[in-house]
C-alpha positions in Angstrom: -60.2 36.6 37.9 -58.0 36.5 34.8 -56.0 33.6 33.4 -52.8 35.0 35.0 -54.4 35.1 38.4 -55.6 31.5 38.0 -52.0 30.4 37.1 -50.6 32.3 40.1 -53.2 30.6 42.5 -52.2 27.1 41.4 -49.2 24.9 42.1 -46.6 25.0 39.3 -47.3 22.6 36.4 -44.6 20.1 35.6 -44.4 20.7 31.8 -42.0 17.9 31.3 -44.9 15.5 31.7 -46.1 16.4 28.2 -42.8 16.1 26.5 -43.5 12.5 25.3 -46.8 13.8 23.7 -45.0 16.6 22.0 -42.2 14.3 20.8 -44.7 11.8 19.4 -47.1 14.3 17.7 -45.4 17.6 17.5 -44.2 17.2 13.9 -47.3 15.4 12.7 -49.5 17.7 10.5 -53.0 18.0 11.8 -52.2 16.7 15.3 -53.4 19.7 17.3 -56.4 18.0 18.8 -54.4 14.9 19.6 -51.8 16.9 21.4 -54.4 18.8 23.4 -56.3 15.6 24.3 -53.0 14.1 25.6 -52.3 17.2 27.7 -55.8 17.2 29.1 -55.5 13.5 29.9 -52.2 14.3 31.7 -53.5 17.2 33.9 -57.3 16.8 33.8 -57.6 20.1 32.0 -55.5 22.4 29.8 -53.4 24.7 32.0 -52.8 27.9 30.1 -49.0 27.6 30.4 -49.1 24.3 28.5 -50.4 26.1 25.4 -47.4 28.4 25.6 -45.1 25.5 26.1 -46.6 23.5 23.2 -46.3 26.5 20.9 -42.6 27.0 21.8 -41.8 23.3 21.3 -43.7 22.8 18.0 -43.8 26.1 16.3 -47.6 26.2 16.4 -49.2 29.5 17.0 -50.3 29.9 20.6 -53.5 31.7 19.4 -54.3 28.7 17.2 -53.9 26.3 20.1 -56.1 28.5 22.3 -58.7 28.8 19.5 -58.9 25.0 19.2 -59.0 24.5 23.0 -61.8 26.9 23.4 -63.8 25.9 20.3 -64.3 22.3 21.2 -66.4 21.5 24.2 -64.3 18.4 25.0 -61.5 20.7 26.3 -61.5 22.3 29.7 -59.3 25.4 30.5 -59.9 25.0 34.3 -59.7 22.0 36.6 -62.8 20.1 37.2 -64.0 18.5 40.4 -63.6 14.9 41.3 -67.2 14.3 40.1 -68.1 15.9 36.7 -71.9 16.2 36.5 -73.2 16.4 33.0 -76.9 17.2 32.9 -78.7 16.5 29.6 -80.7 19.4 28.2 -81.8 17.6 25.1 -85.5 17.8 24.0 -86.6 14.6 25.8 -84.9 15.6 29.0 -86.1 19.2 28.8 -89.7 18.1 28.3 -89.4 15.5 31.2 -88.1 18.0 33.8 -84.4 18.7 33.3 -85.0 22.2 34.7 -86.2 20.7 38.0 -83.1 18.5 38.1 -80.9 21.5 37.5 -82.5 23.4 40.3 -82.0 20.5 42.7 -78.3 20.3 41.7 -77.8 24.1 42.1 -79.5 24.2 45.4 -77.8 21.1 46.8 -74.3 22.0 45.7 -74.5 25.8 46.0 -72.9 26.3 42.5 -74.2 27.3 39.1 -73.7 25.6 35.8 -70.1 25.7 34.8 -68.8 26.0 38.4 -66.9 23.7 40.7 -67.6 23.4 44.4 -65.0 25.1 46.6 -63.9 21.6 48.0 -63.3 20.4 44.4 -65.7 17.5 44.8 -68.2 18.5 42.0 -68.2 20.4 38.7 -71.6 20.9 37.1 -72.2 21.4 33.4 -75.2 21.2 31.1 -74.8 19.2 27.8 -76.9 19.2 24.6 -77.7 15.5 24.6 -76.4 12.3 26.3 -78.2 10.0 23.8 -80.4 8.4 26.5 -83.7 9.9 25.5 -85.9 7.0 26.6 -84.5 7.4 30.1 -85.1 11.1 30.5 -84.3 13.1 32.4 -80.7 11.9 32.6 -77.4 13.0 34.1 -74.0 11.4 33.8 -71.4 11.6 36.5 -67.9 10.3 35.7 -69.3 8.1 32.9 -72.1 6.6 35.0 -75.6 7.3 33.8 -78.4 8.2 36.3 -81.8 7.9 34.6 -85.5 8.8 35.2 -84.3 11.4 37.7 -86.5 13.3 40.2 -85.1 16.1 42.3 -85.1 13.8 45.3 -83.3 11.0 43.5 -80.7 13.6 42.2 -80.0 15.0 45.7 -79.6 11.4 47.0 -77.0 10.6 44.3 -75.1 13.8 45.1 -75.1 13.2 48.8 -73.9 9.7 48.3 -71.0 10.9 46.1 -70.1 13.6 48.6 -70.0 11.1 51.5 -67.7 8.8 49.4 -65.4 11.8 48.7 -65.3 12.8 52.3 -64.5 9.2 53.5 -61.7 9.1 50.8 -60.3 12.4 52.2 -60.3 11.0 55.7 -58.4 7.9 54.6 -55.8 10.0 52.8 
């Protein structure tokens, strides 16, 4: 599925939401990352049409915006799930069994690294290091660190988060 197909499959993006960001930083030299951060904070990711919009409003080259957005790992070009799982693959985590944790996540959620569950509850990604080496293996979900993981502990966390998400959906 190409970028155009993804755009067509989503609800239209209200581009006026990022006008204040563009007004504040659009004429500031070297503000590309700041603008993209603001856009991602607004939508949760960088919808492709926002890059075109930013380019038109600021005079920046769309290719430059796309290059920055795809170079830095902080930026996401696709929406992420409600729960963003970041599994540490640093040396300490690797040596202490991160691969078994990854297998547990993949088997429990039915997705591979870089994917989002069809219900939008989870997105799974590997990261180079979370800086919690003494707690290895470690994953972080929405800023909360889960340490000294086992496959069983990992599956328990995921099931608890799924149950929370389902109960929130029932309330809505």
